RONUVO-766503 format. One record per residue: x, y, z of N, C-alpha, C in turn; residue in one letter. Coordinates in steps of 0.05 Angstrom, whole numbers, padded with zeros to 5 digits, always signed. Each point is the difference from the previous one (the first is absolute). Layout:
XYZXYZXYZA...
//
This chain:
+01431+01764+01995+00026-00013-00004+00005-00020+00023X+00005-00024-00008+00006-00021+00020+00029+00000+00007X+00007+00015+00021+00028+00003+00008+00012-00027+00010X-00017-00016+00012+00010-00026+00010+00009-00018-00023X-00016+00001-00022+00007-00016-00023+00026+00009-00014X+00004+00027+00000+00024+00011-00013+00025-00005+00017X-00002+00005+00026+00024+00000+00017+00001-00025+00018X-00020-00018-00001+00000-00024+00016+00003+00006+00030X-00017+00018+00010+00001+00009+00027-00004-00022+00020X-00022-00016-00003-00006-00022+00019+00023-00020+00000X+00010-00006-00023+00022-00020-00002+00024+00009+00016X+00004+00027+00002+00023+00011+00015-00008+00009+00028X-00024-00008+00009-00009+00007+00027+00001+00030+00006X-00011+00015-00018+00000+00029+00004-00027+00012-00009X-00004+00026+00005-00025+00013-00008+00006+00026-00014X-00021+00011-00013+00004+00026-00014+00009+00021+00019X-00012+00002+00023+00007+00021+00020+00029-00003+00008X+00008-00025+00006+00028-00004+00009+00020+00007-00022X-00006-00007-00025+00017+00006-00023+00003+00030-00005X-00022+00015+00002+00000+00029-00004+00016+00014+00022X-00005-00008+00025+00015+00012+00022+00030-00007-00003X+00007-00024-00009+00028-00007-00004+00012+00017-00022X-00015+00005-00021+00010+00016-00023+00005+00029+00009X-00018+00011+00017+00004+00027+00010+00026+00001+00017X+00003-00021+00017+00024-00001+00017+00026-00001-00017X+00000-00017-00020+00023-00002-00018+00006+00027-00013X-00020+00014-00009+00004+00026-00012+00012+00020+00020X-00010-00001+00024+00010+00019+00021+00029-00004+00005X+00009-00026-00001+00029-00005+00005+00017+00005-00024X-00012+00000-00024+00015+00004-00025+00000+00029-00010X-00020+00016+00009-00005+00026-00012+00024+00019+00002X+00018-00005+00019+00023+00017+00002+00016+00002-00026X-00002-00020-00017+00015+00000-00025-00009+00022-00018X-00025+00009+00003-00010+00022-00016+00014+00026+00006X+00010+00003+00024+00015+00023+00008+00030-00003-00004X+00010-00025+00006+00029-00005-00001+00010-00002-00029X-00014-00015-00017+00011-00006-00027+00004+00026-00016X-00019+00019+00000+00005+00025-00015+00024+00015+00011X+00004-00001+00026+00023+00014+00012+00027-00013-00009X+00000-00027-00001+00024-00014-00008+00006+00004-00029X-00020-00005-00018+00005+00001-00028+00004+00029-00011X-00012+00020+00014+00003+00027-00009+00029+00010+00003X+00016-00015+00016+00028+00007+00003+00015-00003-00026X-00012-00015-00019+00013-00005-00026-00008+00021-00020X-00018+00018+00007-00010+00020-00018-00028-00006-00011X-00011-00023+00008-00027-00007-00009-00020+00018+00013X-00022+00005-00015-00021+00018+00010-00014-00013+00024X-00001+00015+00023-00010-00010+00025-00029-00009-00002X-00017+00017-00012-00028-00006-00002-00005-00024-00018X+00015-00001-00022-00004-00022-00019+00008-00027+00012X+00021+00001+00017+00009-00025+00013-00022-00009+00020X-00013+00019+00013-00022-00008+00018-00022-00015-00015X-00008+00011-00023-00021-00012-00016+00009-00028-00009X+00025-00002-00009+00011-00026-00010+00000-00020+00023X+00008+00009+00024+00001-00018+00024-00027-00011+00007X-00020+00018+00001-00027-00009+00006-00012-00019-00021X+00005+00007-00025-00011-00017-00022+00014-00027-00001X+00027+00000+00005+00015-00026+00000-00010-00018+00023X-00005+00012+00023-00010-00015+00023-00028-00011-00006X-00016+00017-00013-00028-00008-00007+00001-00024-00019X+00015+00002-00022+00002-00020-00020+00012-00026+00011X+00023+00003+00014+00014-00024+00011-00017-00015+00020X-00012+00014+00018-00016-00013+00021-00025-00014-00012X-00011+00013-00020-00023-00012-00015+00008-00025-00014X+00024+00001-00012+00011-00024-00014+00004-00023+00020X+00008+00006+00024+00004-00021+00020-00026-00014+00006X-00022+00016+00001-00026-00011+00006-00010-00018-00024X+00005+00010-00024-00010-00014-00024+00016-00025-00006X+00027+00002+00001+00018-00022-00008+00003-00021+00021X-00002+00007+00026+00007-00019+00021-00021-00002+00022X-00019+00019+00002-00020+00001+00021+00014+00000+00028X+00021+00016+00002+00014+00002+00026-00004+00029+00011X+00002+00003+00027-00006+00026+00013+00025+00017+00002X+00017+00001-00020+00025+00015+00001-00002+00026-00015X+00012+00021+00011+00000+00026-00013+00027+00005-00014X-00001+00014-00023+00025+00006-00014+00002+00030-00004X+00025+00010-00001+00005+00028-00005+00030+00003-00007X+00008+00023-00010+00029+00004-00005+00016-00005+00026X+00019-00018-00001+00013-00010+00024+00022+00018+00011X+00002+00000+00027+00022+00013+00013+00026-00016-00005X+00022+00013-00002+00025-00014-00007+00003+00001-00030X-00020-00009-00015+00001+00001-00029-00002+00028-00010X-00016+00017+00014+00000+00028-00009+00026+00014+00008X+00011-00008+00023+00026+00011+00008+00022-00007-00020X+00000-00025-00009+00020-00009-00020-00004+00017-00026X-00025+00003-00008-00007+00016-00024+00011+00028+00002X-00006+00014+00023+00008+00028+00002+00029+00005+00008X+00009-00014+00021+00026+00007+00012+00023-00016-00012X-00005-00023-00012+00022-00015-00013+00001+00005-00030X-00022-00007-00014+00001+00002-00029+00001+00029-00010X-00016+00018+00011-00001+00027-00010+00021+00018+00013X-00001+00003+00027+00019+00018+00013+00028-00012+00002X+00002-00026+00006+00026-00013+00003+00014-00005-00027X-00014-00013-00019+00012-00007-00025-00001+00023-00020X-00018+00019+00005-00001+00023-00018-00018-00003-00024X-00016-00021-00001-00018-00003-00023-00026+00015+00005X-00015+00005-00022-00025+00015+00003-00022-00019+00011X-00021+00013+00011-00021-00017+00011-00015-00014-00023X+00002+00010-00024-00012-00014-00023+00014-00027-00005X+00026-00001+00004+00015-00025-00002-00008-00019+00022X-00003+00010+00024-00009-00017+00022-00027-00011-00005X-00018+00016-00011-00027-00010-00006+00001-00022-00021X+00018+00003-00020+00003-00021-00020+00010-00026+00012X+00017+00002+00020+00010-00024+00014-00023-00013+00015X-00017+00015+00013-00023-00011+00014-00019-00014-00019X-00004+00013-00023-00017-00012-00021+00011-00027-00009X+00026-00001-00005+00014-00024-00009-00003-00022+00022X+00005+00009+00025-00003-00019+00022-00028-00012+00002X-00020+00017-00004-00027-00009+00002-00007-00021-00022X+00010+00005-00024-00005-00018-00022+00014-00027+00004X+00025+00002+00010+00015-00025+00006-00014-00015+00022X-00009+00014+00020-00014-00013+00023-00026-00013-00009X-00014+00011-00019-00024-00012-00011+00007-00027-00013X+00022+00000-00016+00009-00025-00013+00009-00021+00021X+00015+00009+00020+00009-00018+00021-00024-00012+00015X-00020+00016+00005-00023-00009+00015-00016-00020-00017X-00003+00005-00026-00015-00018-00017+00014-00027-00004X+00027+00002-00002+00016-00024-00005+00010-00014+00025X-00007+00011+00023+00008-00012+00026+00030-00002+00003X+00015+00018-00013+00029+00000+00002+00009+00011+00027X-00017+00015+00014+00008+00013+00024+00009-00020+00022X-00010-00025-00001+00009-00019+00020+00030-00006-00002X+00010-00002-00025+00029-00005-00004+00017+00023+00010X-00009+00024-00006+00015+00024+00009-00001+00002+00030X-00024-00003+00011-00004+00002+00029+00018-00020+00015X+00000-00025-00010+00014-00021+00014+00031+00003-00003X+00009+00014-00020+00028+00004-00005+00013+00018+00021X-00015+00019+00010+00011+00019+00019-00003-00012+00028X+00022-00002+00015-00001-00011+00027-00017+00015+00019X-00012-00014+00018-00019+00011+00019+00011+00024+00015X+00024-00002+00010+00012+00021+00016+00004+00026-00016X+00007-00003-00025+00004+00023-00017-00027+00014-00007X-00021-00016-00003-00026+00011-00004-00008+00018+00024X+00004-00010+00023-00006+00015+00025+00017+00025+00002X+00026-00003-00008+00018+00023+00001-00009+00023-00018X-00011-00007-00023-00009+00021-00018-00022+00016+00014X-00019-00013+00013-00021+00013+00014+00011+00019+00022X+00019-00011+00015+00012+00016+00022+00015+00024-00011X+00016-00004-00021+00015+00022-00012-00018+00022-00010X-00022-00008-00013-00019+00020-00010-00012+00015+00023X-00006-00014+00022-00011+00014+00024+00019+00021+00010X+00026-00006+00003+00019+00020+00009+00002+00023-00020X-00001-00006-00026+00002+00020-00021-00024+00019+00002X-00024-00011+00003-00024+00016+00001+00001+00018+00025X+00007-00011+00023+00002+00016+00024+00020+00022-00003X+00022-00005-00012+00021+00020-00005-00011+00023-00017X-00015-00007-00021-00012+00020-00018-00020+00017+00016X-00016-00013+00017-00019+00014+00017+00014+00021+00017X+00022-00008+00013+00016+00018+00017+00011+00023-00016X+00008-00005-00025+00011+00020-00017-00022+00020-00010X-00023-00012-00008-00022+00017-00009-00009+00019+00022X+00001-00009+00024-00008+00017+00023+00022+00019+00009X+00023-00003-00012+00024+00016+00007+00010-00006+00028X-00008-00022+00011+00011-00009+00026+00029-00007-00004X+00007-00012-00023+00027-00007-00007+00008+00018-00024X+00022+00013+00002+00010+00018-00022+00030-00006-00004X+00010+00011-00022+00029-00002-00005+00015+00017+00019X+00024-00009+00007+00016+00016+00019+00029-00007-00001X+00016+00010+00018+00029-00004+00000+00007-00029+00004X-00019-00015+00012+00005-00029+00004-00015-00016-00021X-00005+00012-00023-00015-00012-00023-00030+00002+00006X-00009-00011+00023-00027+00003+00008-00001+00009+00029X-00021+00015+00007-00003+00009+00028-00029+00006+00006X-00007+00003+00026-00026+00008+00008-00004+00029-00008X-00025+00008-00005-00006+00027-00009+00011+00021+00018X+00011+00020-00013+00007+00025+00014-00004+00023-00020X-00012+00021+00008-00007+00022-00018+00024+00012-00013X+00022+00003+00015+00025+00012-00011+00011-00018-00022X+00001-00026+00005+00010-00019-00020-00018-00001-00025X-00026+00002+00005-00019-00001-00022+00004+00024-00018X+00003+00024+00011+00005+00024-00015+00027-00001-00014X+00020-00012+00014+00026-00003-00013-00002-00017-00025X-00016-00021+00001-00004-00017-00024-00014+00015-00022X-00020+00017+00008-00014+00017-00020+00020+00019-00014X+00017+00012+00016+00020+00019-00011+00019-00015-00018X+00009-00024+00007+00018-00016-00017-00014-00007-00026X-00025-00007+00001-00015-00006-00024-00003+00024-00018X-00002+00024+00012-00002+00024-00016+00026+00009-00012X+00022-00015+00007+00026+00007-00011+00011+00026+00010X-00007+00008+00024+00010+00025+00011-00017+00024-00007X-00020-00004-00017-00017+00022-00009-00023+00005+00020X-00020+00015-00009-00022+00006+00018-00017-00024+00004X-00011-00003+00024-00018-00022+00006-00019+00009+00021X-00023-00015+00002-00020+00006+00020+00006-00016+00025X+00005+00013+00022+00007-00014+00025-00024-00012+00013X+00003-00024+00011-00022-00013+00015-00001+00011+00028X-00023-00003+00013-00003+00009+00028-00014-00022+00016X-00003+00005+00025-00014-00019+00018-00030+00000-00006X-00009+00021-00016-00029+00002-00006-00007-00015-00026X+00020-00011-00014-00007-00016-00023+00011-00028+00004X+00026-00004-00007+00012-00027+00003+00002-00009+00029X+00006+00019+00018+00005-00007+00028-00025-00013+00013X-00023+00013-00003-00024-00010+00013-00009-00026-00013X+00005-00004-00026-00009-00025-00013+00017-00024+00010X+00025+00005+00006+00016-00022+00011-00011-00009+00027X-00007+00020+00017-00012-00006+00026-00027-00015-00004X-00016+00009-00019-00026-00013-00005+00003-00028-00010X+00021-00005-00017+00005-00027-00010+00008-00019+00023X+00016+00010+00018+00009-00017+00023-00025-00007+00017X-00016+00021+00005-00025-00005+00016-00018-00020-00015X-00001+00003-00027-00016-00018-00016+00009-00029+00002X+00026-00004+00000+00011-00028+00003-00009-00011+00027X+00002+00016+00021-00007-00009+00027-00030-00007+00001X-00017+00018-00011-00029-00004+00000-00007-00025-00016X+00012-00003-00024-00006-00024-00016+00009-00025+00015X+00023+00001+00013+00009-00023+00016-00019-00007+00022X-00011+00020+00013-00020-00006+00021-00025-00013-00012X-00009+00009-00023-00023-00012-00013+00005-00029-00008X+00025-00005-00009+00007-00027-00007+00000-00018+00024X+00012+00009+00022+00001-00015+00025-00028-00006+00010X-00018+00020-00003-00028-00003+00009-00017-00016-00019X+00013-00007-00023-00014-00016-00020-00025+00013-00011X+00002+00027-00004-00022+00015-00011-00002-00005-00030X-00024-00006-00010-00003-00006-00029+00006+00025-00016X+00014-00003-00021+00008+00023-00017+00020+00017+00014X+00017-00012+00017+00019+00016+00016+00019+00018-00017X+00009-00010-00023+00018+00016-00016-00014+00024-00012X-00025-00005-00010-00015+00022-00011-00007+00021+00021X-00008-00010+00024-00006+00019+00022+00024+00015+00008X+00024-00013+00000+00024+00014+00007+00006+00023-00019X-00004-00005-00026+00003+00021-00020-00019+00023+00004X-00026-00006+00004-00020+00020+00003+00004+00017+00026X+00007-00013+00022+00005+00014+00025+00024+00019-00003X+00022-00010-00012+00023+00017-00004-00006+00024-00017X-00015-00005-00021-00009+00021-00018-00017+00021+00015X-00019-00009+00016-00017+00018+00015+00016+00017+00020X+00020-00013+00012+00017+00016+00018+00015+00022-00016X+00008-00007-00024+00013+00020-00018-00019+00023-00006X-00025-00006-00006-00020+00021-00006-00004+00018+00024X-00002-00013+00024-00002+00016+00025+00024+00019+00003X+00023-00010-00006+00025+00017+00001-00001+00022-00020X-00012-00005-00024-00002+00021-00020-00019+00022+00009X-00023-00008+00012-00019+00020+00010+00012+00016+00023X+00017-00014+00016+00012+00014+00023+00025+00017-00007X+00008-00002-00025+00023+00015-00010+00027-00013+00006X-00001-00025+00011+00025-00015+00005+00012-00011-00026X-00018-00006-00019+00009-00009-00027-00008+00021-00020X+00020+00010-00014-00005+00020-00021+00009-00011-00027X-00019-00004-00019+00007-00011-00026+00023+00016-00013X+00018-00015-00012+00023+00012-00015+00003-00015-00026X-00015+00008-00020+00000-00015-00026+00027-00002-00013X+00018+00020+00005+00026+00000-00012+00017-00025+00009X-00007-00010+00024+00014-00023+00011-00017-00026-00002X-00023+00003-00012-00018-00024-00003-00018-00004+00024X-00005+00020+00016-00018-00002+00022-00025+00016-00006X-00022-00014-00006-00024+00013-00009-00022+00001+00021X-00022+00013-00006-00022+00000+00019-00010-00028+00004X-00008-00006+00024-00009-00027+00007-00030-00003-00003X-00014+00021-00009-00029-00001-00002-00008-00010-00028X-00019-00018-00002-00009-00010-00027-00011+00023-00017X+00006-00001-00025-00008+00021-00019-00025-00009-00015X-00023+00009+00008-00025-00007-00014-00010+00022-00018X+00019+00018-00008-00008+00023-00016-00010-00008-00028X+00009-00024-00009-00010-00010-00026-00023-00020+00004X-00011-00001+00024-00021-00019+00005+00011-00028+00003X-00018-00019+00000+00008-00028+00002+00005-00011-00029X+00026-00004-00006+00007-00009-00027+00022-00021+00002X+00002-00016-00020+00021-00021-00002+00023+00011-00015X+00024+00001+00011+00024+00009-00014+00004-00015-00026X+00008+00014-00021+00004-00013-00026+00023-00019-00001X-00003-00022-00014+00022-00019-00004+00018+00008-00023X-00007+00019-00016+00014+00006-00025+00030+00005+00003X+00009+00012+00023+00030+00005+00002+00016-00026+00002X-00012-00022+00007+00016-00025+00004-00012-00024-00014X-00024+00002-00012-00013-00023-00011+00015-00011-00025X+00008-00025+00002+00014-00014-00022+00025+00015-00010X+00014+00013+00019+00024+00014-00007+00024-00019+00003X+00007-00015-00021+00022-00018+00002+00023+00009-00018X+00025-00007+00009+00023+00007-00016+00023-00019+00006X+00016-00005-00020+00025-00016+00004+00024+00017-00007X-00004+00026-00002+00022+00018-00008+00022+00001+00021X+00024-00006-00010+00024+00003+00017+00006-00023+00019X-00014-00022-00002+00004-00023+00018+00012-00023-00016X+00023-00010+00007+00012-00024-00013-00018-00024+00005X+00000-00018-00020-00018-00024+00002+00006-00016+00025X+00025-00005+00006+00007-00017+00024-00009+00013+00025X+00004+00027+00002-00009+00014+00024-00031-00001+00003X-00013+00003-00023-00030-00001+00001-00009-00028+00009X+00013-00021-00009-00007-00027+00009+00004-00003+00030X+00022+00011+00010+00005-00002+00029-00022+00015+00016X-00008+00023-00010-00021+00016+00013-00026-00016+00001X-00007-00012-00023-00025-00016-00003+00002-00024+00019X+00023-00013+00001+00003-00023+00017-00003+00007+00029X+00010+00022+00008-00002+00008+00028-00029+00005+00007X-00015+00014-00017-00029+00004+00004-00014-00027+00002X+00007-00018-00019-00013-00026-00001+00006-00017+00025X+00026+00001+00008+00009-00016+00023-00015+00008+00025X+00001+00026+00006-00013+00010+00024-00030-00005+00000X-00013+00006-00023-00029-00004-00002-00007-00029+00003X+00015-00018-00013-00006-00028+00001+00001-00011+00028X+00021+00005+00014+00003-00011+00027-00017+00015+00021X-00003+00026-00004-00018+00015+00018-00028-00010-00002X-00009-00005-00025-00028-00009-00004-00003-00028+00011X+00018-00018-00007-00002-00028+00010+00001-00001+00030X+00018+00015+00012+00002+00001+00029-00026+00010+00013X-00011+00021-00011-00025+00012+00010-00023-00020-00003X-00002-00012-00023-00022-00019-00005+00001-00024+00019X+00024-00011+00003+00002-00023+00018-00004+00008+00029X+00012+00022+00008-00002+00009+00028-00029+00006+00008X-00014+00016-00016-00027+00008+00006-00019-00023-00002X+00003-00016-00021-00019-00023-00004+00005-00021+00022X+00024-00002+00010+00006-00019+00022-00016+00009+00025X+00001+00026+00005-00015+00011+00023-00030-00005-00003X-00010+00000-00025-00028-00004-00004-00008-00029-00003X+00020-00018+00002-00006-00028-00003-00008-00009-00028X+00011+00014-00019-00007-00005-00028+00019-00021-00014X+00022-00006+00013+00019-00019-00012-00011-00028+00001X+00006-00016-00020-00009-00028+00000+00018-00018+00017X-00006-00026+00000+00015-00018+00018+00030-00002-00007X+00007+00008-00025+00028+00000-00008+00014+00027+00004X-00015+00019+00012+00012+00026+00005-00001+00018-00024X-00015-00008-00021-00002+00016-00024-00025+00017+00000X+00001+00021-00016-00024+00018-00001-00015-00006-00026X-00025-00011+00002-00016-00005-00024-00004+00026-00015X-00002-00001-00026-00005+00023-00017+00022+00021+00002X+00024-00009+00007+00022+00020+00002+00007+00011-00027X-00004-00016-00022+00005+00011-00027-00017+00024-00006X-00026-00001+00008-00018+00022-00004+00009+00025+00016X+00009-00005+00025+00009+00022+00017+00025+00013-00012X+00018-00016-00010+00025+00011-00012-00007+00014-00026X-00019-00010-00015-00008+00012-00025-00013+00028+00005X-00016+00001+00022-00012+00026+00007+00022+00020+00006X+00020-00008+00015+00023+00017+00007+00014+00010-00026X+00004-00019-00019+00014+00007-00024-00016+00019-00018X-00025-00005-00003-00018+00017-00015-00001+00028+00012X-00001+00001+00027-00001+00026+00014+00025+00016-00004X+00023-00014+00000+00026+00014-00005+00001+00011-00028X-00009-00015-00020+00000+00009-00027-00019+00024-00004X-00024-00002+00011-00019+00022-00002+00010+00024+00015X+00012-00004+00024+00011+00022+00015+00022+00015-00015X+00017-00015-00015+00021+00013-00015-00012+00018-00022X-00020-00010-00013-00014+00016-00021-00012+00025+00012X-00012-00003+00024-00012+00023+00013+00021+00020+00010X+00024-00010+00007+00022+00018+00008+00009-00003+00028X+00001-00025+00011+00010-00004+00027+00018-00024+00001X+00014-00002+00022+00019-00022+00004-00015-00026+00005X+00015-00022+00003-00011-00027+00002-00023-00003+00020X-00022-00011-00009-00023-00006+00017+00002-00028+00010X-00004-00004+00026+00005-00026+00012-00020-00005+00022X-00002-00025+00009-00018-00008+00022+00011+00011+00026X-00018+00013+00016+00008+00013+00024-00002-00019+00025X+00020+00000+00016+00000-00016+00024-00022+00011+00020X-00008+00025-00004-00021+00012+00017-00027-00014-00005X-00001-00017-00021-00024-00016-00004-00006-00018+00024X+00020-00006+00016-00003-00016+00024-00020+00012+00019X-00003+00027-00001-00019+00013+00019-00028-00008-00007X-00007-00001-00026-00027-00008-00009-00005-00029+00006X+00021-00016-00004-00002-00029+00005-00006-00004+00030X+00014+00015+00017-00004-00001+00029-00029+00006+00007X-00013+00018-00016-00028+00008+00005-00019-00021-00011X+00010-00021-00013-00017-00021-00009-00003-00002-00031X+00013+00018-00014-00001+00000-00029+00012-00026-00012X-00015-00013-00017+00009-00026-00011-00003-00002-00030X-00015+00019-00013-00005-00003-00029+00005+00026-00015X-00005-00001-00026+00004+00023-00017-00018+00023+00006X-00022-00005+00015-00018+00023+00007+00014+00020+00018X+00018-00010+00017+00017+00019+00015+00017+00017-00018X+00012-00013-00020+00017+00015-00020-00017+00020-00016X-00024-00008-00008-00017+00018-00015-00007+00025+00016X-00006-00004+00026-00006+00022+00018+00024+00019+00002X+00024-00011+00003+00024+00016+00002+00005+00015-00026X-00004-00013-00023+00003+00013-00026-00019+00023-00004X-00025-00003+00008-00020+00021-00003+00009+00025+00017X+00010-00005+00023+00009+00023+00017+00024+00014-00012X+00018-00014-00013+00022+00013-00014-00011+00017-00023X-00021-00010-00013-00012+00015-00022-00013+00026+00011X-00014-00002+00022-00013+00023+00012+00021+00021+00010X+00023-00010+00008+00021+00018+00010+00010+00019-00021X-00004-00007-00026+00008+00018-00022-00013+00028+00003X-00024+00000+00011-00015+00026+00001+00008+00017+00024X+00018-00010+00016+00010+00015+00023+00030+00007-00002X+00008+00004-00025+00029+00005-00005+00011+00024+00015X-00015+00023+00003+00012+00022+00014+00009-00006+00028X-00014-00019+00013+00007-00008+00027+00026-00015+00001X+00002-00021-00017+00024-00017-00001+00024+00015-00010X-00004+00019-00019+00023+00015-00012+00010+00021+00018X-00015+00008+00021+00009+00020+00018+00017-00012+00023X+00000-00026+00002+00015-00013+00021+00030+00002-00005X+00016+00013+00017+00028+00005-00005+00018-00025+00006X+00025+00002-00010+00019-00022+00004+00006-00005+00029X+00000+00021+00017+00006-00005+00028-00022-00016+00014X-00024+00000-00012-00022-00016+00012+00001-00029-00010X+00010-00004-00024+00002-00027-00011+00026-00014+00009X+00019+00015+00009+00026-00012+00009-00004-00021+00022X-00017+00005+00020-00005-00021+00020-00010-00026-00012X-00016+00002-00021-00010-00024-00013+00023-00016-00012X+00020+00013-00012+00023-00013-00011+00016-00014+00021X+00003+00014+00023+00016-00012+00022-00014-00025+00011X-00026+00002+00004-00015-00023+00011-00002-00023-00019X-00003+00006-00026+00000-00022-00020+00028-00013+00000X+00021+00016+00004+00027-00012+00002+00001-00018+00024X-00012+00007+00022-00001-00017+00024-00013-00026-00006X-00023+00001-00014-00014-00025-00006+00017-00019-00017X+00014+00012-00020+00016-00016-00018+00025-00011+00014X+00010+00014+00019+00024-00008+00015-00005-00026+00016X-00025-00005+00006-00007-00023+00016+00010-00027-00012X+00003+00000-00027+00009-00025-00013+00028-00008+00008X+00015+00018+00013+00028-00006+00007+00001-00024+00020X-00021-00004+00015+00000-00022+00019-00002-00027-00013X-00007+00000-00026-00002-00025-00014+00026-00008-00014X+00020+00017+00001+00025-00005-00013+00018-00016+00018X+00013-00021-00011+00018-00017+00015+00028+00012+00000X+00007+00015+00021+00026+00012+00001+00021-00019+00013X-00010-00022+00010+00019-00020+00012+00017-00013-00022X-00011-00002-00024+00014-00011-00022+00012+00024-00016X+00026+00004+00003+00013+00023-00011-00003+00002-00031X+00000-00023-00013-00003+00000-00029-00028+00010-00009X-00019-00002+00018-00026+00011-00005-00003+00028+00011X+00011+00004+00024-00003+00026+00014+00016+00023-00012X+00025-00005-00009+00016+00021-00010-00012+00013-00026X-00008-00017-00020-00013+00012-00023-00025+00015+00007X-00015-00011+00019-00025+00014+00009+00007+00027+00012X+00021+00001+00017+00008+00025+00012+00010+00020-00021X+00015-00009-00019+00010+00017-00021-00023+00012-00016X-00020-00017-00006-00023+00009-00015-00015+00021+00015X-00004-00004+00026-00015+00019+00017+00015+00026+00002X+00026-00001+00006+00016+00024+00004+00003+00016-00026X+00003-00014-00022+00005+00014-00026-00023+00018-00008X-00025-00008+00006-00023+00016-00010+00000+00029+00011X+00001+00004+00027+00000+00028+00009+00027+00013-00004X+00023-00015+00003+00026+00013-00002+00007+00007-00029X-00009-00017-00019+00005+00006-00029-00024+00016-00011X-00020+00005+00016-00024+00014-00008-00013-00012-00025X-00001-00027+00000-00010-00014-00024-00010-00028+00007X-00024-00006-00007-00011-00027+00004+00014-00020-00018X+00004+00008-00025+00012-00018-00019+00029-00007+00007X+00015+00019+00011+00027-00005+00008+00001-00020+00023X-00020+00002+00018-00002-00018+00022-00005-00029-00009X-00018-00002-00020-00005-00026-00012+00024-00011-00013X+00014+00016-00016+00024-00008-00014+00021-00010+00020X+00006+00016+00020+00020-00007+00020-00008-00027+00014X-00025-00003+00006-00009-00024+00014+00003-00025-00017X-00008+00002-00026+00002-00023-00018+00029-00007-00005X+00017+00019-00006+00028-00005-00006+00015-00012+00024X-00004+00012+00024+00014-00010+00023-00010-00028+00008X-00025-00005-00004-00011-00027+00007+00012-00021-00019X+00001+00006-00026+00011-00020-00019+00029-00005+00005X+00016+00021+00005+00029-00003+00003+00007-00013+00027X-00013+00008+00021+00006-00011+00026-00005-00031+00000X-00022-00008-00011-00006-00029-00001+00018-00015-00020X+00007+00014-00022+00017-00013-00020+00028-00004+00011X+00010+00019+00015+00028-00001+00010+00003-00016+00026X-00022-00009+00012+00002-00014+00025-00011-00029-00002X+00000-00010-00025-00008-00028-00004-00029-00006+00002X-00017+00021-00003-00029-00003+00003-00014+00007-00027X+00015-00004-00022-00010+00008-00026-00026-00013-00007X-00003-00026+00007-00023-00015-00008-00026+00009+00012X+00002+00014+00023-00025+00008+00013-00012+00025-00013X+00016+00012-00018-00009+00025-00014-00013-00007-00027X-00023+00011-00005-00014-00005-00026+00017+00011-00023X+00000-00014-00023+00014+00010-00024-00010+00028-00008X-00026+00005+00005-00011+00026-00006+00014+00022+00015X+00007-00006+00025+00014+00020+00017+00028+00007-00012X+00014-00020-00010+00026+00005-00013-00004+00017-00025X-00020-00005-00015-00006+00016-00024-00005+00029+00008X-00017+00003+00020-00006+00027+00010+00025+00014+00009X+00017-00014+00015+00025+00012+00011+00018+00009-00023X+00003-00016-00021+00016+00007-00023-00011+00025-00014X-00027+00001-00003-00012+00022-00013+00004+00026+00015X-00002-00001+00027+00005+00023+00016+00029+00010-00001X+00019-00019-00001+00028+00007-00002+00005+00013-00027X-00011-00011-00021+00003+00012-00027-00011+00028-00001X-00021+00005+00016-00012+00026+00000+00021+00021+00009X+00016-00007+00021+00020+00019+00010+00023+00004-00019X+00006-00020-00016+00022+00003-00019-00009+00014-00026X-00025-00004-00007-00009+00010-00026-00013+00028+00002X-00008+00008+00024-00014+00025+00003+00017+00021+00015X
//
């Protein structure tokens, strides 16, 4: 097989060895999603093992599509933020089933395919002001970090609405949930020690990031998990299944096998969801995926020197199409929106320039399927540091927002604050779009706002009156 002819290696000043090493590096920085995504989506009632299989397959298919359609070194997988919106906003917040959420992801993927083929995405992208685009990224970062702190029980409900973990308050919440009946009390040997381990994990991951260790997020997860296993052997951590604290040791009793997809494969439903509400859900998925993908593609390709003299990315249609096809395939498999990962920058930094890097990453995601007991044993307190650090990375976009112009800065701030405070990505987008359109309309700056923005603002307002 002539790899140079397929991937144009010489033309891109790279070699087979460089591309493969870059692909391994990209996988190392992305692999945390294999542990995090099942933990996030299983909060909706989805089968944990099945979500793992769907995550690995979606990453395999999406990253392979990127290599085939665009010959770019970018990895794809179910995206952070988008999985949070799926689980915590659509299912837990709005009260819809995960089958409805999967149907929305499928619809988004199909629409995204059409937008990619027809090049409509430029019009949508250009309609949203730059500062608001950045605000969406920042808001999602805060939301993800908040979820990580909650998953680790570092932040719990309390007399002040939210508070730092305390065993007494945690048990008080359990008693309240039980309605005054019998309940299993937590101890420092189950929830207590995991809170301490999660805090240590955040510090360790932070050190790895500062030291610029490749695969820092994945290593942070694995080290935190290993510390938990040591605590289990030492008797400091005692599994308590009644409270959701299980053994931290991988279960190889069934040998090496791939968890079945059947509990979630192609499970779509529109039962109990109004048409307008469903459209809003689909739009939120589409909006976040569209701008997250475009931002990632431009940012990473800029770092790799792939942009042309006009600042455009050649073959961007193919890259967007790969993202759209991956999302559609992922929905059928049973996972949230699949998108291009900003962690692809790690492989680019190692010299990856072509689709051979992506093919290498895809193959590793495929091989990971056979090691499911390892990834499925990783607990939420070990993946929580990953959520916090990913939130840190996304928060960096705040420096690009122009807060000196109040008409730009206030809507951006509202968008950012609304996501964690309203516990919803879509509400943050709604608040940002509405406030931006009205502030500029009422202050004599109406002409600077795209007509598309006014249409979006009206649609969001109608949503609150009609739903």
